[in-house]
C-alpha positions in Angstrom: 145.1 121.7 190.3 145.9 120.2 186.9 148.8 120.8 184.3 147.5 122.5 181.0 149.6 120.9 178.1 148.9 120.0 174.4 149.1 116.8 172.5 151.1 117.2 169.2 151.9 114.8 166.3 153.3 117.6 164.0 156.5 119.7 164.8 155.3 123.2 163.6 157.8 125.7 164.1 158.3 129.3 163.6 161.7 130.7 162.7 161.4 132.5 166.3 161.2 129.1 168.1 164.1 127.6 166.4 163.3 126.5 163.1 166.5 125.6 161.2 167.5 128.0 158.5 169.1 125.0 156.5 167.9 121.4 157.2 170.6 118.7 156.5 170.0 114.9 157.0 171.2 113.6 160.3 171.7 117.0 162.0 170.2 117.8 165.5 168.5 120.9 166.4 167.2 122.3 169.5 163.9 124.5 169.4 161.7 125.8 171.8 157.7 126.1 172.2 155.8 127.7 174.7 153.6 125.9 177.2 153.9 122.3 178.0 153.2 119.9 175.0 153.6 116.2 174.6 155.2 114.6 171.4 156.0 111.0 170.5 159.7 110.2 171.2 161.7 108.1 169.0 159.5 108.1 165.8 159.3 110.1 162.7 157.0 113.1 162.9 156.7 116.0 160.0 158.4 119.0 160.5 156.4 121.9 158.9 157.0 125.8 159.0 154.7 128.6 159.9 152.7 128.2 156.7 152.0 124.4 157.0 154.5 123.2 154.7 156.2 120.2 155.5 160.0 119.9 154.7 160.9 117.1 156.4 160.5 114.2 158.9 162.3 114.5 162.4 162.7 112.2 165.6 162.3 114.0 168.9 165.5 112.5 171.0 164.7 114.7 174.1 161.8 116.6 175.6 162.4 118.8 178.8 159.5 120.8 180.4 160.7 124.1 182.1 159.5 127.7 183.0 156.0 127.3 180.8 158.4 126.0 177.8 158.8 122.7 175.9 162.6 122.4 174.7 163.1 119.9 172.2 166.3 118.1 170.7 165.5 116.8 167.0 167.3 115.2 164.6 166.4 115.3 160.8 166.0 111.6 159.5 164.5 112.6 156.1 164.4 115.2 154.0 161.3 115.7 151.2 162.6 116.2 147.5 159.6 118.4 147.3 157.9 120.3 150.1 154.2 119.9 150.3 151.3 121.7 152.1 149.4 120.0 155.1 146.6 122.6 155.1 
């Protein structure tokens, strides 16, 4: 029996998943996504909102799988001067 999982290279979050109300450089946030997901650790990834607008680069500092949920601790490492659409 296999473990279902997704491989992600962009951190796309809804407010309900923990998308920060305000992004501040070097601040850490704890967020949760349903299902088991694989993300690269310790490298910058784009942080996008539910509308696929990129606002910042984040680095995932920790990742935990538990009860069909992936919990991430991420750190904002770059804020974009002008957010932009990825789609």
